[in-house]
N, C-alpha and C positions, 0 to 999 in steps of 0.2 A: 407514462410508463405501460408498458401491456404488461397486465398481470393474468396467469392463469387460477382461475381456481378448480381445485380439485374434486370430488367426491369426498365425503366421509370414509375414512381409512376402514373403519367396523365394516362398511358394505362391499370397497373396492378388494379387499384383501382376506374375506371370508375364509377362503379355502384355503389359501398360506398360511393363515394361522393356524391350523387343524394338523397340517402337514410337514411343512419345513420348518418351520419355528424348535424343533426339539434338537437341531444341528446349529444352531445358530444362535445362541444366547451366550452371553457374556457380559461380566460386570460393567466394561465398561465401551460406548462405541464412539468413534472418532472419525467426523467428517473431515477428511483432506490429509496428505501427505508431502506438505511442506514443510516449514522448518516446526510450526506451530504442531503438526500432527505428529512428526518426527519423534519430538521431544516432549510431546504427553506419550506415546506409547515406549518409551523408554521409562519414565516415572512410573506410569503403569505397570510395568513389568516388576521395576523395584520394589512397588507396594505390594506384590503377588495376587496382582489384579489378572482376571483373564481381559484380556482386550483386541480388538479388531479395528484396520483401518481401512474405511471406504473411499477408493482415490479414483475419480474420473480418467486420469492421465496412465500412461504406462509406463511409469515411473516415478520416483520422486522428486522432490523439486519447486512443487508450488508456482510459485511467480519465476521463476528461474526458469521451470519446465515450459512453459507457455512462452515468455515471453524470450525472444530470441531474436530480435531485430538487430539488423547491423548498429553495431555502438551501442548494445544494452550492455552497461556497467550501475554497480551501486554506487550511491553518493555518500558512504561510510565509509573509513579508514578500512582497509580489511583486517589488521590485525583488532579490531573491534567487533565488525561485523560477523561474530563465529560464536559458537557456544562456550558456554564459562564451567558448562557443569561437570566435565572431564579434564581433570589435570592431564591424562596421557595425552589426549586429544588433541589440546592444545599446545603441546610439544611435540608432536609428531607432525602436525599440517603446516608446511610452507606456502604461505604466498608470493605470488610473483608480481606482483602490482601493492602501490599504495592505494588504489582504487581498483579491485578486480573487476573484471569483465564478466557477463553471464556466462561462457563454459567454464570459467575456475569457478565460481560460485557454485553452480548446479555439481563439477565436478566432486565439490565440496560434501554437498545433499551424499551424493551416491557413496560417496567414501564412510559417510556415518551413517548411513543405513546396511553398508558391507558391515563395518567394523563391529555395528552392535547387533549385527544379525537380526534387522527389523524385517527386513522383506518376508518373512513367513507368517508375518501378521499383520500383513499388505494386502489387500485385495484391490490389483489393479483393472484399469478399466471398467468402474463402476462409479457411475453417475447415480448420489440420491436423489431422488424426487418429493420425497415425503418423509415427515417423521411425527409420529404421534403420542403420545402421552397417554397410558390406560391410568384410570385414577383407581381402579380397586387393585391393579396389581403392582402401582408404583415403578412401574414399566416403559421403557420410551420402544416403540416399534419403529421401525426404519426401513424403509422401502425403496429398492433401485428401478433404476427404470428399465431392467429387465427383469421388473416382478420377485424380486429376490427380498426375502423378508429376515430383518435381524432384530432381537430383542436384546437391551441394554438396562442395566439399573441405571448407569447414568450415561447420558450424552454429549459429546463436547464435537463444538462446532469450528474446524480449525480451517474455516474455507477462503482466510485470506481475506483482505482488506481490499486488494487491488485483482481480481480475478475473474470479472465478467466484463469483457470489451463492452465498449458503448460504442456501437454500429448507427453513424447517423441515417436517417431514411433521407434519401437524395431523389427526388423528382426522376424517371429514367433510367434509375439505377441497374437495373435489370436487361435495359439496352445494350448496356456499356460492353464491347467487344472484346476489350482486352483484359489481362490475369488483374484481378483486384486482390489486396491484402491490407488485414489491419495489424499495427505493432503488436497487440495483444495476444494475437492467436499467428503465429507465423511458422511458415513450412518449416519441420525440424529439417529436412536435405536441403534447406537455404535457397536463396535464389539471387539467381546471375541477371544482371540489368544492365552487363556490357553490350551499349550499340540502342539500347534502349530510349525513348524518350517516358519520363516517368513526371507523375504527379504525385503530389503528396501534400494532405490535407491536415493542418494542425501543426503547431508550434509549443508546443505544451514539453513534458521530459520527452516523450519518446520521438516527438518531430526532431527537436533537439539534436537528441544524440543520433540518430540517425541520417540527418540530412546531409552532415560532411560524409560518412560513409557511404551514402548512396549519392553521392556529386559525383566520387572518385570514380564509380564503376559506370552510372549513365552516360548517352549521349547527352542528354540534357535535363535539368530538375529543375521543374517549376514547382513552387513554394505556395502555397491557397492559404494566405496568415488571415486568421479570425481576428487575433486581440495577439500584438504581439506579448512578449513575455519577459521578466526578469531572468538572468543566469548569469553563471561568474565561472571562471575556467579552472578547470580541474585539477591542473598543474599536476598531472599524474604522472608517474615513472615508476622504474623498478624499486624493489624493497632489498638492500645488501644483506647477507648472510649476519654480518654484525650487529646491524640493527633490529632484525628478528630475535635473534639471539637475545638480547639488551631488553628488548620487548617480553619476549617471555619469562625472562628472568624475573621481572615484575609484573607479572599478569595478576598475581592476587591483590596488589594496589590498585594496577587499572581496572579491574572489576569492582573495586569498591567503590573507586570513583564516579565510574559507568550510573552505577544503580543511583547513588544521589544526586546526580547531577541533573540538569536541566532536560536536556533530549539525550541522555545515554549516550555520550560522544563526548570524549574528552578531547578528540584532536592528538592522542598521542601518535607519531610517527608525522605528523606536521613536518615539512622541512626535511623528511628521508624521502622526496620523490611524492609526495602527498600535496595538499594545498597548505598555500603558505600560513603556520600559527600565526593568530592573532586576538588578543584580546580584548575587547571593546572597553575604554577606556576614557575616550573622551568626547565633549559635547559638539556636536557638529554646528549647532546653533550660534557657538561660540567662535567661529570660524571665520574668516573672509572670504569673497569670493575667490581671491587670487589666490588665498590658502588652498581651497577646495582644488581648484584648478593645475596648481603646483601639484597637489597629491597625485591628479588622477594621471597626469603626464609622469611621475614617477612610479605608480605602485598600478596603474591603471585601474581594472574593476576593483581589486582586492584594496582598493583604499577606502572603499566604504566602510570594510570591518572595521575601520577603528575607532566608529562612530557607537556609545551606549544611546544613544539617545533617539536612535533611528525607529527603533520597535515600540517606544511609546510616547511620542511626539508628533504630532502630523505636521508641523511646520518642519519638523528636523528629517522627516520621511521625505517631504517635498524634494529638500535642499539635497539629499542622498541620491533623491533619483534624479536631477540637473545633472550631477555628478555620474551620473549611471550614462545618462544621455549625450554627454562632454564626450565619454569613452567610445558609445557607438560612433558617434560622427569620427573620433580618431583612428577607428579601425576600418570603418564601411567606407570604401572610396567613391562610392556613387553617389552623391547627396540626397538626390529623392528615396533612394533603397534607406539609406541610413535614417532619415526622416519618418520613413514607412514601421521601423525594424525599433523606435526608441516606444517604450511604454510608457502611455501618458492616461490620466485619469483615475488612475487606480493606486493604491498606496502599495510599494515595495514590502515583500513579507505576507500579502494577503494569500499568496499563492504560494505552493510548494516550491520551495526552493530547489532552484535546476544547476548540476555542473554539466558542463560543455570542453570539449575539445574541438576549437577552430570549428566555432559556430558560426560566427559570426564573419570570421575569414573567408567561409566556404563561399558568401555573395559577392567576393569578389572576382570568384572562379567565371570566365568567361561562359560556361554551359549550365550556368544556375539563373535563373528570375525570380522574383517576387510579385505576387499579384495583390496587392492589399484589399481583400473583400469587405475593407470598410468604404474602398470606393464603390462598391456596386459587387453586390452577391452573387451568389451559385444560382442560377436557374433551374438549372438541370444537368445530369447526367446524359451523354448521346451515344451513340454506336463509335464515335469515334475519340470520343473524350469530355470535357465539362464545357459548358455552355455558362457565360458569367453577362454582368451586367454590363463587364467592361469587354465585351469582344468572345471568342471559343477558343478553345485551347484543347489541339491532338497530342494522346497518349496513348504509348504503348501497355502503358502499365501505371496502377494508380493504389496510393497506400494511404490507408485512413490511420495516422497517427492520431486518434481522436480521443485516448482515454479509457477512461471504465466508468462504470456505474459503482463506485466505488464505496467501501465500508457496510455498505447495506446491500448492495445487488446481489451478492451469492445468497446470502440467508433469505430474500425475498425471494428467490427461483424455486427455494424449496416450500414446501408446503406442510411448513411447522405448525404443530396444534397443540396446547397446552389442556388446563383444564377446559372442560364443558366442550371440546372441540373448537377453540379460539380460536384463531390463525393469527401467526405472529403479522403477515400483513394489516391485519383487523387493529392490532394493537398498536403497530407503528404507521399506522394511517396520517397523525397529523406532525410524525418523526419519529427518529428511532428513542424510544425506551427502555432503559437499564438501569441498573445498579450497580457501579463498576465500571460499568461498560463487561461484565462478568455475567450478570443473571439479569429473568426479567420477570417481573411481576405474571403468578399465571401458568409459568412455564417451569415445574418444579425440575428438580437433578438434570435440568440443563445448562449448558456452561458456553460462553462464547469466548474463544481466545481473540485480544485484542480488538475488543467489538466499538461501536460507539459509544461514548461516556469512558473512553481509557487515553492515556496517551498516542495509545498505537500510531499513526504516519505522521504525527511530530516529533516520536523518536526513532531511534535504532529499533529496528524490529525485533534483532535478535534478546536485547534487552528485555522489551516489554515481554515476549514470547516468555522466555523463560521464570520471569516475575511470575504472569500470568497460571503459567503449568504449575510451575512450584505452589504456587495459593491451591488451585482444584486439587491438586495431588493431596496437599497436607491439609484441605478438609473433606476428602473423601476419607481420608484415613482416619480421622477425628471421630466422623459421621461413623463409621465402623466400629472404633474404639465404643464412642459411646452408644450405640445403638439405637442411633436416629435413620430414617427410613426415607425421607425428604429434607430437601432442603429448599426455600420457595423466596424471594425477594419477598418483603412485604410493599404493599402500596403506599406507605409514606415514605419508605426508605428509598424507592426507586423515583418518587416524585422530588422528594428534597435534592436527589443527586442531579436528577436534568438541573432544575433549578439551579446547583452549584456550581453546574459544566456553562450553564450558559452566563453565570455572573460574572465568572471566572475570564470567560471569552470577551466580554461585554467590554469597548474600548481599545479593545488591540486591533492594528489591522485585518484579521481575519474575518471579524465581521461591519466593515465599515462596510458604508450602505452602495460604495463606485464597488466592491469589489464583488466578483462571480466567479466565485472556486468550486472544484469538487468536493473542496470541504463540507460545503454548502450544497452540496446538490444541484448546485445551478447548470451544470451539464447536462442534467436529465431531464428532457421536457415532462413536467407534472412532478415530477419529485419536490417532497414539502422541503422548502430553504429554511434547512437548521445546520447548525454548526455542529456536527459532528464528532469530532475527538475531546480530548480537555487538554487543555491548554496550561494549566496547572504546573507541569513538570513530573519528571518521572520519578525522584526522590522524594516530593509533595507525595506525589499519588501511592506511592510502596507506602509511605507511612501511613496513609490513612488506609489500606488494606490491612497492614497492621494493625493497625488500633482495631479496625474491626474486628480481625480474629482474639484480641487479647480482651474484646469486651462480651466475647460466647458467641460471635457472629451477629453482634448488632445490626439490625435492620434487613434481618432474613428469619424466615418462618422456619420452626426445625419441626417434622413429627417424626411418635417414635412407634415403631411397631414390629411385628414379626417379619 
């Protein structure tokens, strides 16, 4: 991974500090105007804090602003993938689908920004490149790419977990004469693939969602697959007025259950146009091969959801994988293609769960072909397409569906420096180290929303975002009331939390030796192989955070001053 080392801010921006700073001083600086940044701004206002949001894009929405690729959709039921902080907002917004598509989610974010008049405190087209803590003043200095400087008592990084596209470096890439796209930075005006021969690299979430849609348009679509993935049909559909009314009537109970659950999702609405509800209650190791095949014939991929031991027992997991492969063979007509699409060699559940609409069915289309790169990889890109060890392929357009530098990418691309000018990149040289995914030793008054070491990407992000924002807001209010100037994670607390995160993940499919997922940073060359999220669950994590507060912010060092 390429890292850019910046000069100390005290040298770079000496003139700026003496001039523009007077007009750029706030209680709270927030980087990012996605769902995390919007709610953090809302809470800051309620606390009577002056706040400024710095956003690189032209509008709010974060992930849903940038990711506009065909088929982009949330994998959380719409009624649950929403804010809970405003009862009026909950009651007035109407979702049209059980699993909302990107345009509708972006509309929701824009509605929130407008409803609560948040835009006046957001500065768009503003990319942050550096942040440095002034120890003498207990203040964060934030610098933008436009050389604009801001001061804040507190700084909150709401930069998102999946916000830095991973663009592989292929030999000859600059020679390709066709159009090149990345699913994580899709043109806002859209792309018309009609009549074009298109290639796409990657079969993760964005690839699996976009392939069926691109195939409907393109003259031909060639899917370059490095590793076949596990995916489940979304069974998406419209939400009726009657169902939404019932859900809204019970929102208080729904939210309570979300906050106490494992992943912040209770499945409310399943069976009403959403994925089929099924609480794992059986042991797959107690079934026969005949029983498993019968279940596959009756329920397809969804049959796997019946079994509770798939996530905890390696033998059970492999039996589930075999059920999965049976269904792939049933759906995909060409035997060689079906075999290439069957995941093997790593456990189900070690990578991000993916939902799809007609993904496998798409490979039955006459204009779609699969190139299994395990049989011979990419040599280079050429002026006309891609050269592989299996032959050359000509394209008019090429799509990289190669994911993100997840969890840490956005934070490490900002030159963040804490005490004594120590950089976050150096602090994380062996992998991310945080206390609760909220704070780091050596970086006072700096908070990360859904950072490494929290449930984050293993949860309903809206639930985890609200919990983190509320915790940060309550912390600042308490500090101001108690006369505390700084809060900083202790070295011992950070080390203990990192150890705990690793211990909880040990023995799960996520950390299997055969698993190479972006949860581990395995998709980024040179990135330390560390499991980054907290697998202990949303409810358990919330209890831990609450206990820290009850113990007088145990694990934090507090400094008092003027």
